[in-house]
One Martini backbone bead per residue (centre of mass of N, CA, C, O) as a GRO file, in nm:
protein
  481
    1MET     BB    1   4.198   0.659  -6.664
    2ASN     BB    2   3.964   0.872  -6.696
    3VAL     BB    3   3.857   1.172  -6.582
    4THR     BB    4   3.558   1.108  -6.539
    5LEU     BB    5   3.595   0.858  -6.360
    6GLU     BB    6   3.766   0.990  -6.143
    7ALA     BB    7   3.549   1.196  -6.060
    8GLN     BB    8   3.337   0.988  -5.972
    9ILE     BB    9   3.506   0.856  -5.749
   10GLN     BB   10   3.544   1.113  -5.579
   11ARG     BB   11   3.245   1.164  -5.530
   12ALA     BB   12   3.179   0.895  -5.393
   13ALA     BB   13   3.381   0.931  -5.160
   14ALA     BB   14   3.253   1.188  -5.043
   15LEU     BB   15   2.981   1.057  -4.975
   16ARG     BB   16   3.093   0.842  -4.788
   17GLN     BB   17   3.239   1.039  -4.585
   18SER     BB   18   2.940   1.184  -4.534
   19GLU     BB   19   2.717   0.956  -4.499
   20ARG     BB   20   2.568   0.931  -4.795
   21TRP     BB   21   2.453   0.640  -4.873
   22ALA     BB   22   2.250   0.650  -5.111
   23GLU     BB   23   2.430   0.827  -5.295
   24ALA     BB   24   2.677   0.643  -5.294
   25VAL     BB   25   2.544   0.400  -5.419
   26ALA     BB   26   2.465   0.538  -5.684
   27ALA     BB   27   2.752   0.619  -5.767
   28TYR     BB   28   2.879   0.333  -5.778
   29LYS     BB   29   2.676   0.211  -5.977
   30ALA     BB   30   2.746   0.400  -6.212
   31ILE     BB   31   3.038   0.316  -6.240
   32LEU     BB   32   2.982  -0.006  -6.271
   33SER     BB   33   2.806   0.014  -6.532
   34ALA     BB   34   3.067   0.113  -6.705
   35ARG     BB   35   3.281  -0.037  -6.486
   36GLN     BB   36   3.349  -0.349  -6.344
   37ASP     BB   37   3.685  -0.362  -6.299
   38LEU     BB   38   3.646  -0.237  -5.972
   39PRO     BB   39   3.720  -0.340  -5.668
   40ASN     BB   40   3.704  -0.082  -5.490
   41SER     BB   41   3.413  -0.007  -5.569
   42TRP     BB   42   3.284  -0.263  -5.469
   43TYR     BB   43   3.375  -0.235  -5.178
   44ASN     BB   44   3.239   0.043  -5.125
   45LEU     BB   45   2.958  -0.052  -5.190
   46GLY     BB   46   2.934  -0.255  -4.964
   47TYR     BB   47   2.960  -0.055  -4.734
   48CYS     BB   48   2.716   0.129  -4.814
   49LEU     BB   49   2.495  -0.085  -4.818
   50ARG     BB   50   2.507  -0.159  -4.524
   51ARG     BB   51   2.453   0.132  -4.416
   52ALA     BB   52   2.171   0.136  -4.592
   53GLY     BB   53   2.032  -0.166  -4.535
   54ASP     BB   54   2.191  -0.387  -4.751
   55PRO     BB   55   2.331  -0.685  -4.694
   56VAL     BB   56   2.292  -0.847  -4.955
   57GLY     BB   57   2.423  -0.643  -5.147
   58ALA     BB   58   2.694  -0.635  -4.997
   59LEU     BB   59   2.774  -0.927  -5.035
   60ASP     BB   60   2.793  -0.909  -5.346
   61ALA     BB   61   2.999  -0.679  -5.368
   62TYR     BB   62   3.233  -0.826  -5.227
   63GLN     BB   63   3.243  -1.056  -5.432
   64GLN     BB   64   3.316  -0.876  -5.672
   65ALA     BB   65   3.582  -0.780  -5.558
   66LEU     BB   66   3.705  -1.063  -5.564
   67ASN     BB   67   3.662  -1.128  -5.869
   68PHE     BB   68   3.846  -0.846  -5.938
   69GLY     BB   69   4.096  -0.834  -5.732
   70ALA     BB   70   4.131  -0.767  -5.445
   71PRO     BB   71   4.406  -0.647  -5.267
   72ALA     BB   72   4.242  -0.741  -4.980
   73PRO     BB   73   4.072  -1.023  -4.946
   74GLU     BB   74   4.046  -1.064  -4.634
   75GLU     BB   75   3.860  -0.815  -4.592
   76ALA     BB   76   3.622  -0.909  -4.761
   77ARG     BB   77   3.576  -1.168  -4.603
   78LEU     BB   78   3.522  -1.037  -4.331
   79ASN     BB   79   3.276  -0.867  -4.419
   80ARG     BB   80   3.106  -1.108  -4.497
   81ALA     BB   81   3.104  -1.241  -4.220
   82VAL     BB   82   2.963  -1.015  -4.061
   83ILE     BB   83   2.702  -1.017  -4.222
   84LEU     BB   84   2.625  -1.315  -4.181
   85LEU     BB   85   2.624  -1.297  -3.865
   86ASP     BB   86   2.475  -1.008  -3.792
   87ASP     BB   87   2.243  -0.978  -4.032
   88LEU     BB   88   2.165  -1.303  -4.138
   89ASN     BB   89   2.216  -1.559  -3.957
   90ARG     BB   90   2.474  -1.715  -4.114
   91GLU     BB   91   2.687  -1.892  -3.946
   92GLU     BB   92   2.841  -2.098  -4.125
   93GLU     BB   93   2.919  -1.899  -4.349
   94GLY     BB   94   3.075  -1.705  -4.168
   95ALA     BB   95   3.288  -1.908  -4.070
   96ALA     BB   96   3.398  -1.972  -4.354
   97GLU     BB   97   3.500  -1.684  -4.417
   98LEU     BB   98   3.709  -1.672  -4.193
   99GLN     BB   99   3.877  -1.910  -4.303
  100ARG     BB  100   3.943  -1.775  -4.575
  101ALA     BB  101   4.097  -1.537  -4.460
  102LEU     BB  102   4.315  -1.724  -4.316
  103ALA     BB  103   4.417  -1.860  -4.574
  104LEU     BB  104   4.535  -1.588  -4.685
  105ASN     BB  105   4.589  -1.487  -4.360
  106PRO     BB  106   4.697  -1.628  -4.069
  107ASN     BB  107   4.772  -1.318  -3.932
  108TYR     BB  108   4.474  -1.204  -3.919
  109ALA     BB  109   4.350  -1.052  -3.654
  110PRO     BB  110   4.048  -0.984  -3.712
  111ALA     BB  111   3.970  -1.280  -3.777
  112LEU     BB  112   4.060  -1.404  -3.509
  113MET     BB  113   3.875  -1.232  -3.330
  114ASN     BB  114   3.609  -1.326  -3.463
  115LEU     BB  115   3.650  -1.624  -3.405
  116ALA     BB  116   3.655  -1.596  -3.099
  117ASN     BB  117   3.379  -1.460  -3.068
  118LEU     BB  118   3.215  -1.690  -3.193
  119ALA     BB  119   3.297  -1.903  -2.987
  120GLU     BB  120   3.170  -1.757  -2.752
  121ASP     BB  121   2.877  -1.744  -2.859
  122ARG     BB  122   2.880  -2.077  -2.870
  123GLY     BB  123   3.045  -2.188  -2.609
  124ARG     BB  124   3.367  -2.225  -2.707
  125ARG     BB  125   3.625  -2.200  -2.513
  126ALA     BB  126   3.870  -2.343  -2.641
  127ASP     BB  127   3.851  -2.200  -2.916
  128ALA     BB  128   3.881  -1.914  -2.811
  129LEU     BB  129   4.153  -1.943  -2.671
  130SER     BB  130   4.308  -2.032  -2.924
  131ALA     BB  131   4.262  -1.773  -3.088
  132TYR     BB  132   4.391  -1.577  -2.886
  133GLU     BB  133   4.671  -1.717  -2.889
  134ARG     BB  134   4.728  -1.651  -3.185
  135VAL     BB  135   4.732  -1.349  -3.145
  136LEU     BB  136   4.947  -1.334  -2.906
  137ALA     BB  137   5.177  -1.460  -3.107
  138LEU     BB  138   5.218  -1.213  -3.232
  139SER     BB  139   5.433  -0.950  -3.267
  140ASP     BB  140   5.166  -0.727  -3.255
  141PRO     BB  141   4.929  -0.745  -3.054
  142PRO     BB  142   4.626  -0.682  -2.961
  143LEU     BB  143   4.515  -0.590  -2.642
  144GLU     BB  144   4.226  -0.695  -2.663
  145ALA     BB  145   4.312  -0.992  -2.653
  146LEU     BB  146   4.412  -0.989  -2.361
  147ALA     BB  147   4.148  -0.903  -2.231
  148ARG     BB  148   3.976  -1.143  -2.332
  149TYR     BB  149   4.154  -1.370  -2.226
  150LEU     BB  150   4.139  -1.296  -1.927
  151SER     BB  151   3.830  -1.299  -1.903
  152LEU     BB  152   3.811  -1.607  -1.985
  153LYS     BB  153   4.043  -1.756  -1.816
  154GLY     BB  154   4.160  -1.609  -1.589
  155ALA     BB  155   4.272  -1.668  -1.249
  156THR     BB  156   4.461  -1.806  -0.973
  157GLY     BB  157   4.541  -1.511  -0.876
  158SER     BB  158   4.667  -1.197  -0.793
  159ASP     BB  159   4.966  -1.322  -0.917
  160ASP     BB  160   4.911  -1.362  -1.198
  161PRO     BB  161   5.071  -1.324  -1.498
  162LEU     BB  162   4.835  -1.198  -1.654
  163LEU     BB  163   4.789  -0.964  -1.459
  164GLN     BB  164   5.073  -0.848  -1.484
  165ARG     BB  165   5.059  -0.791  -1.786
  166ALA     BB  166   4.819  -0.596  -1.770
  167ALA     BB  167   4.947  -0.392  -1.572
  168ARG     BB  168   5.182  -0.307  -1.753
  169ALA     BB  169   5.006  -0.195  -1.982
  170ILE     BB  170   4.858   0.023  -1.817
  171ASN     BB  171   5.149   0.167  -1.737
  172ALA     BB  172   5.197   0.227  -2.027
  173VAL     BB  173   5.244   0.490  -2.238
  174SER     BB  174   5.183   0.344  -2.528
  175VAL     BB  175   4.904   0.286  -2.430
  176SER     BB  176   4.590   0.306  -2.484
  177PRO     BB  177   4.304   0.395  -2.326
  178GLU     BB  178   4.124   0.175  -2.446
  179ASP     BB  179   4.305  -0.063  -2.355
  180LYS     BB  180   4.311   0.004  -2.054
  181ALA     BB  181   4.012  -0.034  -2.002
  182SER     BB  182   3.987  -0.330  -2.091
  183LEU     BB  183   4.201  -0.439  -1.889
  184ALA     BB  184   4.066  -0.340  -1.625
  185PHE     BB  185   3.807  -0.501  -1.654
  186ALA     BB  186   3.944  -0.779  -1.668
  187MET     BB  187   4.079  -0.761  -1.392
  188GLY     BB  188   3.827  -0.735  -1.224
  189LYS     BB  189   3.705  -1.008  -1.298
  190ALA     BB  190   3.942  -1.190  -1.204
  191LEU     BB  191   3.953  -1.088  -0.907
  192ASP     BB  192   3.666  -1.158  -0.828
  193ALA     BB  193   3.689  -1.471  -0.883
  194VAL     BB  194   3.929  -1.486  -0.639
  195GLY     BB  195   3.835  -1.274  -0.397
  196ALA     BB  196   3.969  -0.979  -0.475
  197TYR     BB  197   3.777  -0.718  -0.402
  198ASP     BB  198   3.950  -0.466  -0.368
  199GLU     BB  199   4.108  -0.498  -0.634
  200ALA     BB  200   3.863  -0.512  -0.817
  201PHE     BB  201   3.740  -0.234  -0.757
  202ALA     BB  202   3.987  -0.072  -0.843
  203ALA     BB  203   3.981  -0.164  -1.139
  204TYR     BB  204   3.696  -0.065  -1.206
  205ALA     BB  205   3.740   0.231  -1.135
  206LEU     BB  206   3.958   0.279  -1.342
  207ALA     BB  207   3.801   0.195  -1.592
  208ASN     BB  208   3.578   0.418  -1.558
  209ARG     BB  209   3.762   0.662  -1.571
  210ILE     BB  210   3.868   0.611  -1.853
  211ALA     BB  211   3.595   0.592  -1.999
  212ARG     BB  212   3.503   0.879  -1.925
  213ALA     BB  213   3.742   1.030  -2.065
  214LEU     BB  214   3.648   0.906  -2.357
  215THR     BB  215   3.385   1.044  -2.349
  216PRO     BB  216   3.195   1.230  -2.508
  217LYS     BB  217   3.034   1.504  -2.410
  218SER     BB  218   2.760   1.431  -2.563
  219GLN     BB  219   2.756   1.133  -2.385
  220LEU     BB  220   2.720   1.232  -2.120
  221PHE     BB  221   2.550   1.206  -1.846
  222ASP     BB  222   2.220   1.366  -1.818
  223ARG     BB  223   1.996   1.405  -1.581
  224LYS     BB  224   1.807   1.625  -1.681
  225ALA     BB  225   1.758   1.506  -1.967
  226HIS     BB  226   1.652   1.230  -1.876
  227ALA     BB  227   1.412   1.325  -1.708
  228ALA     BB  228   1.276   1.471  -1.947
  229LEU     BB  229   1.233   1.220  -2.118
  230ILE     BB  230   1.053   1.065  -1.924
  231ASP     BB  231   0.832   1.282  -1.909
  232ALA     BB  232   0.769   1.282  -2.215
  233ILE     BB  233   0.680   0.990  -2.239
  234ILE     BB  234   0.448   1.004  -2.036
  235ALA     BB  235   0.290   1.238  -2.175
  236ALA     BB  236   0.256   1.071  -2.459
  237HIS     BB  237   0.120   0.826  -2.253
  238PRO     BB  238  -0.165   0.814  -2.142
  239VAL     BB  239  -0.374   0.693  -1.940
  240GLY     BB  240  -0.627   0.527  -2.149
  241ASP     BB  241  -0.518   0.482  -2.408
  242GLY     BB  242  -0.587   0.344  -2.691
  243LEU     BB  243  -0.571   0.069  -2.906
  244GLU     BB  244  -0.515  -0.079  -3.171
  245ALA     BB  245  -0.587  -0.311  -3.379
  246PRO     BB  246  -0.465  -0.582  -3.475
  247ALA     BB  247  -0.308  -0.718  -3.721
  248ALA     BB  248  -0.349  -1.005  -3.899
  249ASP     BB  249  -0.011  -1.015  -3.963
  250ASP     BB  250   0.100  -1.027  -3.695
  251PRO     BB  251   0.346  -1.103  -3.515
  252ASN     BB  252   0.465  -1.310  -3.251
  253LEU     BB  253   0.555  -1.100  -2.987
  254VAL     BB  254   0.839  -1.073  -2.752
  255PHE     BB  255   0.943  -0.834  -2.514
  256ILE     BB  256   1.262  -0.806  -2.361
  257CYS     BB  257   1.291  -0.597  -2.066
  258GLY     BB  258   1.516  -0.359  -1.901
  259LEU     BB  259   1.774  -0.368  -1.739
  260PHE     BB  260   2.076  -0.404  -1.760
  261ARG     BB  261   2.159  -0.698  -1.596
  262SER     BB  262   1.848  -0.847  -1.524
  263GLY     BB  263   1.798  -1.134  -1.711
  264SER     BB  264   1.735  -1.146  -2.025
  265THR     BB  265   1.909  -1.379  -2.133
  266LEU     BB  266   1.801  -1.597  -1.951
  267CYS     BB  267   1.506  -1.575  -2.032
  268GLU     BB  268   1.546  -1.641  -2.333
  269GLN     BB  269   1.687  -1.917  -2.298
  270VAL     BB  270   1.459  -2.053  -2.156
  271LEU     BB  271   1.233  -2.009  -2.372
  272SER     BB  272   1.395  -2.158  -2.608
  273GLY     BB  273   1.301  -2.450  -2.500
  274HIS     BB  274   1.062  -2.397  -2.668
  275SER     BB  275   0.922  -2.497  -2.967
  276ARG     BB  276   0.778  -2.198  -3.023
  277VAL     BB  277   1.056  -2.055  -2.961
  278THR     BB  278   1.240  -1.774  -3.091
  279PRO     BB  279   1.549  -1.629  -3.068
  280GLY     BB  280   1.651  -1.290  -3.148
  281GLY     BB  281   1.766  -1.104  -2.957
  282GLU     BB  282   1.933  -0.799  -3.021
  283LEU     BB  283   1.735  -0.592  -3.172
  284PRO     BB  284   1.753  -0.268  -3.353
  285TRP     BB  285   1.465  -0.142  -3.452
  286ILE     BB  286   1.326   0.022  -3.232
  287PRO     BB  287   1.537   0.247  -3.180
  288ALA     BB  288   1.556   0.332  -3.478
  289LEU     BB  289   1.257   0.413  -3.511
  290ALA     BB  290   1.249   0.621  -3.287
  291ARG     BB  291   1.444   0.817  -3.418
  292GLU     BB  292   1.290   0.853  -3.690
  293LEU     BB  293   1.006   0.943  -3.534
  294GLY     BB  294   1.061   1.124  -3.272
  295TYR     BB  295   1.067   1.001  -3.010
  296PRO     BB  296   0.764   1.086  -2.831
  297SER     BB  297   0.621   1.180  -3.054
  298ALA     BB  298   0.373   1.195  -3.248
  299ILE     BB  299   0.222   0.933  -3.458
  300PRO     BB  300   0.118   0.884  -3.744
  301LYS     BB  301  -0.043   0.629  -3.886
  302ALA     BB  302   0.126   0.603  -4.148
  303ARG     BB  303   0.402   0.581  -3.997
  304ALA     BB  304   0.334   0.334  -3.827
  305VAL     BB  305   0.291   0.142  -4.063
  306GLN     BB  306   0.574   0.176  -4.180
  307ALA     BB  307   0.732   0.086  -3.928
  308ARG     BB  308   0.617  -0.196  -3.911
  309ALA     BB  309   0.724  -0.285  -4.190
  310LEU     BB  310   1.025  -0.248  -4.128
  311TYR     BB  311   1.047  -0.445  -3.900
  312CYS     BB  312   0.945  -0.696  -4.057
  313ALA     BB  313   1.158  -0.694  -4.277
  314GLY     BB  314   1.402  -0.739  -4.092
  315LEU     BB  315   1.300  -0.994  -3.953
  316PHE     BB  316   1.246  -1.182  -4.211
  317ARG     BB  317   1.537  -1.170  -4.314
  318GLN     BB  318   1.662  -1.311  -4.052
  319LEU     BB  319   1.361  -1.457  -3.963
  320PRO     BB  320   1.144  -1.627  -4.164
  321ALA     BB  321   1.071  -1.847  -3.922
  322PHE     BB  322   0.794  -1.845  -3.681
  323ASP     BB  323   0.596  -1.822  -3.397
  324ILE     BB  324   0.769  -1.720  -3.149
  325LEU     BB  325   0.926  -1.403  -3.076
  326THR     BB  326   1.224  -1.271  -2.936
  327ASP     BB  327   1.295  -0.933  -2.821
  328LYS     BB  328   1.619  -0.871  -2.664
  329ARG     BB  329   1.607  -0.543  -2.544
  330PRO     BB  330   1.642  -0.368  -2.268
  331ASP     BB  331   1.590  -0.055  -2.372
  332ASN     BB  332   1.281  -0.100  -2.457
  333PHE     BB  333   1.147   0.033  -2.206
  334LEU     BB  334   1.135   0.317  -2.348
  335TYR     BB  335   0.930   0.181  -2.601
  336ILE     BB  336   0.648   0.061  -2.522
  337GLY     BB  337   0.456   0.259  -2.661
  338LEU     BB  338   0.556   0.193  -2.948
  339ILE     BB  339   0.512  -0.108  -2.951
  340LYS     BB  340   0.197  -0.087  -2.896
  341ARG     BB  341   0.145   0.071  -3.157
  342LEU     BB  342   0.257  -0.145  -3.362
  343PHE     BB  343   0.195  -0.401  -3.137
  344PRO     BB  344  -0.075  -0.458  -2.951
  345ALA     BB  345  -0.023  -0.786  -2.889
  346ALA     BB  346   0.221  -0.755  -2.741
  347LYS     BB  347   0.455  -0.881  -2.522
  348ILE     BB  348   0.595  -0.809  -2.193
  349ILE     BB  349   0.913  -0.866  -2.051
  350HIS     BB  350   1.009  -0.785  -1.718
  351THR     BB  351   1.321  -0.745  -1.587
  352VAL     BB  352   1.427  -0.829  -1.251
  353ARG     BB  353   1.645  -0.697  -0.983
  354ASN     BB  354   1.851  -0.638  -0.764
  355PRO     BB  355   1.964  -0.316  -0.762
  356LYS     BB  356   2.255  -0.356  -0.652
  357ASP     BB  357   2.340  -0.578  -0.840
  358ASN     BB  358   2.275  -0.425  -1.098
  359ALA     BB  359   2.463  -0.185  -1.054
  360LEU     BB  360   2.727  -0.344  -1.030
  361SER     BB  361   2.711  -0.484  -1.308
  362LEU     BB  362   2.730  -0.222  -1.469
  363TYR     BB  363   3.006  -0.117  -1.348
  364PHE     BB  364   3.153  -0.404  -1.449
  365LEU     BB  365   3.097  -0.296  -1.747
  366HIS     BB  366   3.190  -0.254  -2.087
  367LEU     BB  367   3.035   0.003  -2.223
  368ASP     BB  368   2.892   0.208  -2.411
  369PRO     BB  369   2.899   0.554  -2.422
  370SER     BB  370   2.578   0.573  -2.438
  371MET     BB  371   2.616   0.434  -2.126
  372SER     BB  372   2.751   0.644  -1.907
  373TYR     BB  373   2.598   0.590  -1.639
  374ALA     BB  374   2.785   0.325  -1.573
  375GLN     BB  375   3.051   0.503  -1.464
  376ASP     BB  376   2.849   0.576  -1.213
  377LEU     BB  377   2.683   0.508  -0.927
  378SER     BB  378   2.499   0.763  -0.903
  379ASP     BB  379   2.391   0.745  -1.194
  380ILE     BB  380   2.266   0.469  -1.165
  381ALA     BB  381   2.064   0.542  -0.946
  382PHE     BB  382   1.913   0.750  -1.115
  383TYR     BB  383   1.835   0.567  -1.350
  384ILE     BB  384   1.668   0.366  -1.183
  385ALA     BB  385   1.457   0.568  -1.083
  386GLN     BB  386   1.352   0.637  -1.371
  387TYR     BB  387   1.275   0.353  -1.455
  388ARG     BB  388   1.062   0.307  -1.236
  389LYS     BB  389   0.876   0.534  -1.322
  390LEU     BB  390   0.817   0.425  -1.608
  391MET     BB  391   0.716   0.138  -1.535
  392ALA     BB  392   0.474   0.233  -1.373
  393HIS     BB  393   0.335   0.356  -1.617
  394TRP     BB  394   0.317   0.109  -1.803
  395LYS     BB  395   0.144  -0.055  -1.604
  396ALA     BB  396  -0.097   0.143  -1.617
  397CYS     BB  397  -0.137   0.097  -1.929
  398PHE     BB  398  -0.022  -0.243  -1.972
  399GLY     BB  399  -0.035  -0.461  -1.742
  400ALA     BB  400  -0.148  -0.729  -1.882
  401ASP     BB  401   0.126  -0.724  -2.088
  402ILE     BB  402   0.310  -0.731  -1.822
  403LEU     BB  403   0.583  -0.948  -1.737
  404ASP     BB  404   0.749  -1.069  -1.464
  405PHE     BB  405   1.105  -1.132  -1.429
  406ALA     BB  406   1.259  -1.273  -1.145
  407TYR     BB  407   1.573  -1.345  -1.094
  408ASP     BB  408   1.598  -1.418  -0.787
  409ASP     BB  409   1.363  -1.617  -0.788
  410PHE     BB  410   1.458  -1.809  -1.015
  411VAL     BB  411   1.734  -1.915  -0.887
  412HIS     BB  412   1.561  -2.052  -0.641
  413ALA     BB  413   1.255  -2.083  -0.808
  414PRO     BB  414   1.190  -2.140  -1.123
  415ARG     BB  415   0.898  -2.239  -1.162
  416GLN     BB  416   0.751  -2.034  -0.982
  417ALA     BB  417   0.859  -1.780  -1.145
  418MET     BB  418   0.771  -1.874  -1.451
  419GLU     BB  419   0.464  -1.942  -1.475
  420PRO     BB  420   0.335  -1.656  -1.510
  421VAL     BB  421   0.473  -1.603  -1.780
  422LEU     BB  422   0.366  -1.847  -1.936
  423ARG     BB  423   0.068  -1.784  -1.910
  424GLY     BB  424   0.089  -1.508  -2.066
  425LEU     BB  425   0.192  -1.689  -2.335
  426GLY     BB  426   0.054  -1.981  -2.348
  427LEU     BB  427   0.238  -2.161  -2.163
  428THR     BB  428   0.433  -2.436  -2.039
  429TRP     BB  429   0.604  -2.627  -1.844
  430ASP     BB  430   0.954  -2.736  -1.881
  431ASP     BB  431   1.238  -2.902  -1.785
  432HIS     BB  432   1.413  -2.798  -2.036
  433PHE     BB  433   1.457  -2.504  -1.950
  434LEU     BB  434   1.718  -2.589  -1.758
  435SER     BB  435   1.903  -2.652  -2.039
  436PHE     BB  436   2.032  -2.382  -2.153
  437HIS     BB  437   2.350  -2.457  -2.123
  438GLU     BB  438   2.328  -2.682  -2.376
  439ARG     BB  439   2.296  -2.485  -2.590
  440SER     BB  440   2.405  -2.376  -2.933
  441SER     BB  441   2.318  -2.108  -2.935
  442ARG     BB  442   2.370  -1.788  -3.005
  443VAL     BB  443   2.538  -1.548  -2.788
  444ARG     BB  444   2.531  -1.164  -2.789
  445THR     BB  445   2.629  -1.112  -2.481
  446ALA     BB  446   2.757  -1.055  -2.161
  447SER     BB  447   2.603  -1.347  -2.076
  448VAL     BB  448   2.726  -1.592  -2.228
  449TRP     BB  449   2.859  -1.758  -1.977
  450GLN     BB  450   2.626  -1.778  -1.776
  451VAL     BB  451   2.436  -1.950  -1.990
  452ARG     BB  452   2.660  -2.202  -1.981
  453GLU     BB  453   2.545  -2.255  -1.704
  454PRO     BB  454   2.409  -2.369  -1.459
  455LEU     BB  455   2.205  -2.292  -1.231
  456TYR     BB  456   2.264  -1.999  -1.024
  457ALA     BB  457   2.301  -1.787  -0.702
  458HIS     BB  458   2.578  -1.615  -0.655
  459ALA     BB  459   2.471  -1.329  -0.787
  460SER     BB  460   2.285  -1.321  -0.547
  461GLY     BB  461   2.413  -1.075  -0.334
  462ARG     BB  462   2.695  -0.957  -0.431
  463TRP     BB  463   2.702  -0.666  -0.302
  464ARG     BB  464   2.811  -0.748  -0.014
  465ARG     BB  465   3.119  -0.754  -0.098
  466TYR     BB  466   3.076  -0.412  -0.157
  467GLU     BB  467   2.927  -0.236   0.057
  468SER     BB  468   3.142  -0.008   0.138
  469ARG     BB  469   3.125   0.109  -0.182
  470LEU     BB  470   2.780   0.175  -0.187
  471LYS     BB  471   2.669   0.467  -0.102
  472ALA     BB  472   2.529   0.559  -0.376
  473LEU     BB  473   2.290   0.319  -0.321
  474VAL     BB  474   2.127   0.452  -0.127
  475GLY     BB  475   1.776   0.351  -0.163
  476LEU     BB  476   1.822   0.075  -0.320
  477GLU     BB  477   1.556  -0.102  -0.273
  478GLY     BB  478   1.434  -0.408  -0.307
  479ALA     BB  479   1.339  -0.623  -0.597
  480GLY     BB  480   1.378  -0.396  -0.859
  481PHE     BB  481   1.064  -0.229  -0.850
   0.00000   0.00000   0.00000
């Protein structure tokens, strides 16, 4: 390798490490235009292309790395699988890539973990358990596999050997705090399922303490800053502001949003039973565009047009054909003003649930550190109060286009609860809506297993099992909004 080429590779690596994705892509492409037989450069180009928002280009780059003899081909196969599954919605091809990675290295834990996760998304419990068991049979398995296995398999009682194994790992000095948090959340879920509520709450409390200690200071929930954000959003969208006329080529979009754990996955799965509705799942583009546009600051018309085009480009790349599409991302309730600016004809389904059940469900879930309000019940109560304030404002602005889906009403009287939503979408009731648990569509949310079961009501009123522990939620009364 001559000095010039080595210097180019070092410069490209520096750009990659600095997360200057577009420049890094250009640098690697320049290297490979002069010298194609560099598998590591193809691999790094694939990584940078995906981060730069070009999953199709990344897929090709990883294939080129394989063609030129990538030193760890199972890693390139895994990366191709993740792109196919997460970015391009090409499920069967992604599953095939995972199998190719495992054919190269049967003990490759990341591929086994992704295979297990895919099986969970598809609702294939036995396949998921089998994949986790393969991981746990390795000489030094990742403890995340034990946490997921326990969460999925459950326990026979509070003295179950799996629970004991998880407890030993939590108490071990050598186990990382990240693994301890995952294991404690899984223990809480298993203990709750067998009715050991005191022990379950203790496990969840421990899990949240560990998660809070791991959260970077910059991501800890700041009540003052959050309240200021809500006030700024409201101020930027005064009641009575007119909407632009919808563009002739606007896609037919329905945004399902509300608090996390308020029934959004159930709502989307029910709607997906209609022949006209395609479930999009939790699409990332509205929050990403909000960050790019400096939301809630005023958005010039030219930038709004550009943002709309970017959303549509990402959408049609992943889902090229549909009649009505649901974008089910709960925290889009923060961006309803932006959504209506970009897509004036869009409908909003607002999912609501008993607030104490909702708060408890948030506290019991291992969420991303960016949602650190969920690590403390009093922070959750504050967050819910601010959410209610914002939703009251959105209803004053766009009330006719905001349709409430009441989770607790639905689980007790589904047709009666759903028909007002359907009328707002121009749809009619179909008894097939209640067969959502039989569908094979991939579900990629924490509610994946709840929507694989027939409709049940036992999660409604769940907070009463923990009532003595919920003093921080005093004042959160009502039906969820």
